[in-house]
C-alpha positions as CSV (number, residue, x, y, z in Angstrom):
1,M,-78.9,5.6,-22.6
2,E,-77.8,6.8,-19.2
3,S,-80.2,7.9,-16.5
4,T,-80.1,10.8,-14.1
5,G,-82.6,10.7,-11.3
6,G,-84.6,8.2,-13.3
7,N,-84.8,10.3,-16.4
8,P,-83.1,8.7,-19.5
9,V,-80.5,10.9,-21.1
10,P,-79.8,10.3,-24.8
11,Q,-76.1,9.6,-25.7
12,P,-74.4,10.3,-29.0
13,A,-75.0,7.4,-31.5
14,D,-71.7,5.7,-31.0
15,A,-72.0,3.3,-33.9
16,E,-72.8,6.1,-36.3
17,L,-70.0,8.3,-35.0
18,H,-67.6,5.3,-35.3
19,R,-68.6,4.7,-38.9
20,R,-68.0,8.3,-39.8
21,L,-64.6,8.3,-38.0
22,V,-63.6,5.2,-40.0
23,Y,-64.4,7.1,-43.2
24,G,-62.3,10.1,-42.0
25,D,-65.2,12.4,-41.2
26,E,-63.5,15.3,-39.3
27,S,-66.9,16.6,-38.1
28,A,-67.4,13.3,-36.3
29,L,-64.2,13.8,-34.4
30,A,-65.4,17.3,-33.5
31,E,-68.7,15.9,-32.2
32,V,-66.9,13.3,-30.1
33,Y,-64.5,15.9,-28.7
34,R,-67.5,18.2,-27.7
35,A,-69.4,15.3,-26.1
36,Y,-66.5,13.6,-24.3
37,G,-63.6,16.0,-24.1
38,P,-64.6,17.3,-20.6
39,L,-64.9,13.7,-19.3
40,V,-61.5,12.7,-20.7
41,R,-59.9,15.7,-19.1
42,R,-61.6,15.0,-15.7
43,V,-60.3,11.4,-15.7
44,A,-56.8,12.6,-16.6
45,V,-56.8,15.3,-13.9
46,R,-57.8,12.8,-11.2
47,V,-54.8,10.7,-12.1
48,T,-52.1,13.2,-13.0
49,R,-53.2,16.1,-10.6
50,S,-52.1,18.4,-13.4
51,A,-54.4,20.4,-15.7
52,A,-51.6,20.8,-18.2
53,A,-50.9,17.1,-18.2
54,A,-54.6,16.4,-18.6
55,E,-54.7,18.5,-21.8
56,D,-51.8,16.5,-23.2
57,V,-53.5,13.3,-22.3
58,A,-56.8,14.4,-23.9
59,Q,-54.9,15.3,-27.1
60,E,-53.3,11.8,-27.2
61,V,-56.6,10.1,-26.6
62,F,-58.5,11.9,-29.4
63,A,-55.4,11.6,-31.7
64,Q,-55.5,7.8,-31.2
65,L,-59.2,7.7,-31.8
66,W,-58.7,9.6,-35.1
67,S,-55.7,7.7,-36.3
68,R,-56.9,4.3,-35.1
69,P,-60.7,4.3,-35.1
70,Y,-60.8,0.5,-35.5
71,A,-59.4,0.2,-32.0
72,Y,-62.8,1.0,-30.7
73,D,-65.5,-1.7,-31.0
74,A,-69.0,-0.3,-30.6
75,D,-70.4,-3.8,-30.0
76,R,-68.2,-4.2,-26.8
77,G,-69.2,-1.1,-25.0
78,S,-70.0,2.6,-25.2
79,L,-67.6,5.2,-26.6
80,R,-67.8,7.1,-23.3
81,T,-66.5,4.1,-21.4
82,W,-63.8,3.3,-24.0
83,L,-62.5,6.9,-23.9
84,S,-62.6,6.9,-20.1
85,V,-60.5,3.8,-19.9
86,L,-58.1,5.0,-22.6
87,A,-57.7,8.4,-20.7
88,H,-57.0,6.6,-17.5
89,R,-54.3,4.4,-19.1
90,R,-52.7,7.4,-20.8
91,A,-52.7,9.4,-17.6
92,V,-51.1,6.5,-15.7
93,D,-48.4,6.3,-18.4
94,W,-47.8,10.0,-17.9
95,V,-47.4,9.6,-14.1
96,R,-45.0,6.7,-14.6
97,S,-43.0,8.6,-17.1
98,E,-42.7,11.6,-14.7
99,A,-41.6,9.3,-11.9
100,R,-38.9,7.8,-14.2
101,H,-37.7,11.3,-15.1
102,R,-37.5,12.3,-11.4
103,K,-35.7,9.0,-10.5
104,D,-33.1,9.6,-13.3
105,A,-32.6,13.2,-12.2
106,D,-32.1,12.0,-8.6
107,A,-29.6,9.4,-9.7
108,D,-27.7,11.9,-11.7
109,D,-27.6,14.3,-8.6
110,S,-26.4,11.4,-6.4
111,A,-23.6,10.6,-8.8
112,L,-22.5,14.2,-9.0
113,Q,-22.5,14.5,-5.3
114,A,-20.2,11.4,-5.1
115,I,-17.5,13.3,-7.0
116,P,-15.2,15.3,-4.7
117,D,-16.0,19.0,-4.3
118,A,-14.0,21.0,-6.9
119,A,-14.4,24.3,-5.0
120,P,-11.4,24.9,-2.7
121,G,-12.0,26.2,0.8
122,P,-9.8,28.2,3.1
123,D,-9.1,25.1,5.3
124,E,-8.5,22.7,2.4
125,T,-6.0,20.0,3.2
126,I,-3.3,18.6,0.9
127,V,-5.5,15.7,0.1
128,D,-8.4,18.0,-0.8
129,R,-6.2,20.1,-3.0
130,E,-4.9,17.0,-4.8
131,R,-8.4,15.6,-5.3
132,S,-9.4,18.9,-6.7
133,L,-6.5,19.0,-9.1
134,R,-7.2,15.3,-10.1
135,L,-10.8,16.1,-10.8
136,H,-10.0,19.0,-13.0
137,S,-7.4,17.0,-14.8
138,A,-9.8,14.0,-15.2
139,V,-12.5,16.3,-16.6
140,A,-10.0,17.9,-19.0
141,E,-9.2,14.4,-20.4
142,L,-12.9,13.7,-21.2
143,P,-14.0,13.9,-24.8
144,R,-15.3,17.4,-25.6
145,P,-19.0,16.4,-25.8
146,Q,-18.9,14.7,-22.4
147,R,-16.8,17.6,-20.9
148,E,-19.4,20.1,-22.0
149,V,-22.2,18.3,-20.3
150,V,-20.2,17.8,-17.1
151,H,-19.2,21.5,-16.9
152,L,-22.9,22.5,-17.2
153,A,-24.2,19.8,-14.8
154,Y,-21.4,19.9,-12.2
155,F,-19.9,23.3,-12.3
156,A,-22.9,25.3,-13.5
157,G,-25.6,23.4,-11.6
158,R,-27.7,22.4,-14.6
159,T,-29.8,19.3,-14.8
160,Y,-29.2,17.1,-17.8
161,R,-32.4,18.4,-19.4
162,Q,-31.2,22.0,-19.0
163,A,-27.8,21.0,-20.4
164,A,-29.5,19.4,-23.4
165,V,-31.4,22.6,-24.1
166,E,-28.2,24.8,-23.8
167,L,-26.2,22.4,-26.0
168,G,-29.0,21.9,-28.5
169,I,-29.0,18.1,-28.2
170,P,-31.7,15.5,-27.3
171,E,-32.2,14.9,-23.6
172,G,-31.3,11.2,-24.0
173,T,-28.0,12.2,-25.6
174,A,-27.2,14.6,-22.8
175,K,-28.1,12.0,-20.1
176,T,-26.0,9.3,-21.9
177,R,-23.0,11.6,-22.1
178,L,-23.3,12.7,-18.5
179,R,-23.5,9.1,-17.2
180,T,-20.6,7.9,-19.3
181,A,-18.5,10.8,-18.1
182,L,-19.5,10.2,-14.5
183,R,-18.5,6.5,-14.8
184,T,-15.1,7.5,-16.3
185,L,-14.5,10.1,-13.6
186,A,-15.5,7.7,-10.8
187,E,-13.0,5.1,-12.1
188,T,-10.3,7.8,-12.4
189,L,-10.9,9.2,-8.9
190,A,-11.7,5.9,-7.2
191,D,-8.4,5.4,-5.4
192,P,-6.6,8.7,-4.7
193,P,-3.0,8.4,-3.7
194,D,-2.2,8.8,0.0
195,P,0.2,11.8,0.3
196,A,1.7,10.4,3.5
197,L,2.6,7.1,1.8
198,E,4.1,9.0,-1.2
199,R,6.3,11.0,1.2
200,G,7.5,7.7,2.7
201,A,5.8,8.4,6.0
């Protein structure tokens, strides 16, 4: 029982709902969702600051309750509290996952910026032209899967996620190909020859 202004408010019978969930009673899940769905979303929104993310978190929370009802122990606390804690954990996981995605994207951007600019300018020096030619040559030597990702990410300005969609491959595959290609290009372009030395100056 919870109280509001001193008046007791009856809560759903957690033990009975739990028993029905264990036996696969879908109506029990519907009752739990009606009773605690708004609470779960509020907790998730406070952590993620995103209504869309909160909906995803709520789906995960109730999916876990449905698939693993034994994870909840009615003798150790209320279903309301358990769902709130679970929602908070899931929301924190979402925030950490988004932070990792942003960090990976920033790392990829930094790696791309470290490669010499391939676009020639009107005042381009001999060294700049040679670097540009070396870059194009190095890219051409990459395996085709890596070359496709590099062209989309470096020359077309796509993120690895966008490249994955365009190429119809998993995000992880696109990221791995891009990073492998960037390492190869960095090694190839690490020590560009000095034109003055080559001319014997």
